[in-house]
N, C-alpha and C positions, 0 to 999 in steps of 0.2 A: 267465379264468385269471389268478391273481395273479402279480406279479413273482417272489415267493418260490417259488411252485409251479413256475413256468417255469424258474427257476434250478436248483431241485432236480432237475427232470426232465432238464435238460441234463447234470447231473453223474452220472445213473444209470449210463451205460455205464462210466465210470471207477470208480464205486463197485463195480460188479459185478466189474470187472477188478482191483480192489484197488490202484489207482494213485493214489488221492486221499491227501492228507496227513491226519493224524489229526483236525485241526479240521474240515475239509470232510466227512470220513467221518462224524463225529459229527453234523453238521448234517443230512446225508442220512438217517441212522438215525432221528433225531428226527422228520423229516418223514414217513418211511415208517410210523412208528407211528400216524400220524393220517390217512394218505392211501391209500385202497384202490386208486385208479388207479395210483399210482406203485409200490405193492407188486406189482400185477399186471404192470406194465411191467418191473420188475426181474426177476421170475420169467421173463418172456419172454426177457430178455437172457441169463439163466443157461442157459436151454434152448438158445439159439443157441450159447453158449460150449461147451456139452456136445455140440454137433452133433446135437441132437434136433429142431431146427427149421431149415429152410433160410432163410438170411438173405442179404441183398444184400451183395456185396463188390466193390470196384473191381478191375478187371483190373490185372496188374502194369504194363502199358504206361500205363494211365490214371494209376495212382499215381506212376509215374516222371515223367510229364509234370508232375504237380502239384508234386512235390518239386523238379524242376528249376527251377521258377520262384521258389524260395525264395532270392532274391538281392537283395531290397530291403526296407527297414523297413516299407513300406506293405503288403507281402504279409500281415503278421499282421492288419492291420485288415481287409483283404479276406477273409481266412480266417474271422475272427470273425463278420463280417457274413453270410458264406455259411453258417456253421454254424447261425446263429439261424433260418435259413429252410430247413434240411435236416431230413428225417424222422429220428426217433430211431434207427431201425435203420441208417441210413446213417452217423450219427455214431458208432454202436457199431463199425461196420466200420472207419471211419477211426481210431477210438481204438486198436484192435488193431494196425493198420498203423503208427500213430504210435509205439506202444510198441516195436515191433520196430525201427523206424528209430532211436529214441533209444538202444536198446541197442547198435546197430551203431556209431553215432556215438561212444558212450562207449568201446567197445572200441578204436576207432581212436585216440581221445584218449589212451588208456593207453600207446600206443606212443611211445617216446622218440626218434623219428626222423621225418623228413619223408616225405610220400607218395612211394611208389616206383612206377615203371612196371613192367609185366610183363616188359619186356626187361632190367631191371636184374639183374645177377648176384646170387647169394645173398649174405647178410651175411658179411662177412669173419670169419675165425677170431677167437675171443675168448680172453682169458686166464681167463675165468670159466666155471664149469660151466653147461651148458644141458640143458634137458629138451624132449622132444617130448610134447605133451599134446593130447588130443581131449576137448573139453567136450561135455556133453549139449546137445542142440539147444534145450532149454527153460531153459537157464541164464540168469538175469537179469544185468544189468550189475552190480547190487549183489552178487550171488552171486559173479561173476567177480572183482570187486574184493576180496572177502573171501578168496577162495582165493589170489589173487596176494599179498596182504599177509601172509597166514599163512605162505606159502612164501618170503617176501622175494624175490619174483621180478618181472620185468618182461617184457612181450611184445616180442620183437625181430623176429619174422617170423610170417607167417600171417594168416588161415588159408589153407592150401593148398586145392587142389580137393577133397581128401579131408577137409578140416576140421581139419588138423593145425596147431597153433600151436607156435612155438619160444619157450621161456621162458629167460631168463638169470637165474641165481641169484647171490646175493651170496657166492659161494664160489669159490675158485680151481679151475681146470679139473682140477687134479691130485687134488682131494679127491673122488674118485669114490664113496667109501663114503657120505659124507654126502649127495651128490647122489642116490644110489640110495635112501637113507632118505626123502628128501623126495618122490621120485617114488612110492615105495610108499605114503607117507601120502596124497598127492594121489589115488592110484589107488583108495584105500578110500572116497573121498567119492562119494556117489551121483550127483553132478553131473559126475563125471569118468569118461569111457569108457576112457581109456588114458593112461598116463603112464610115461615111461622116459627115462633119461639119454641124451643124444646122445653117440655114440661120438666120442672125441677123435681129431682128425686127426694129432696129434703122435705120434712113435714111442713 
């Protein structure tokens, strides 16, 4: 197996998952045009993604132990070495888990405050309008960023156990009409399950 073939085969899970950049995706597509083995492997990955074929996946506890060790630069070298000697179906499973972890990290990074413990009281009242929003479970980090930017909003709390986020708008709390308009606009997006203004605690 040539180095080029091996490199392209390693990228197949991320190509099928549409998480490669444009340059790498184009390289894989050119390789697939001339490699029947990789075309067959890519179809197998697509079948796994559609739930038509049973594939291996790490347990949540196993994956948690792996991510808990991400605390030193040398981890990435160990991870790369491990992936080179791991079956492609295992790489595919880790690719899906990694994408979910990256989305979670990005959501936390959007919050303009430090990490909070569960015992910390709710965020203090603000002079700005706020919304309660529930996003679709398959919303990507890029999609969430687009929705937040379009609404000129930031995440100030959540998600709760029910998946509810609290967004703060760049509007005064008294401007309830515009807050409702933004909530209605968000609610029409297919990636938003619920959106409504937070009732003001002031008289």
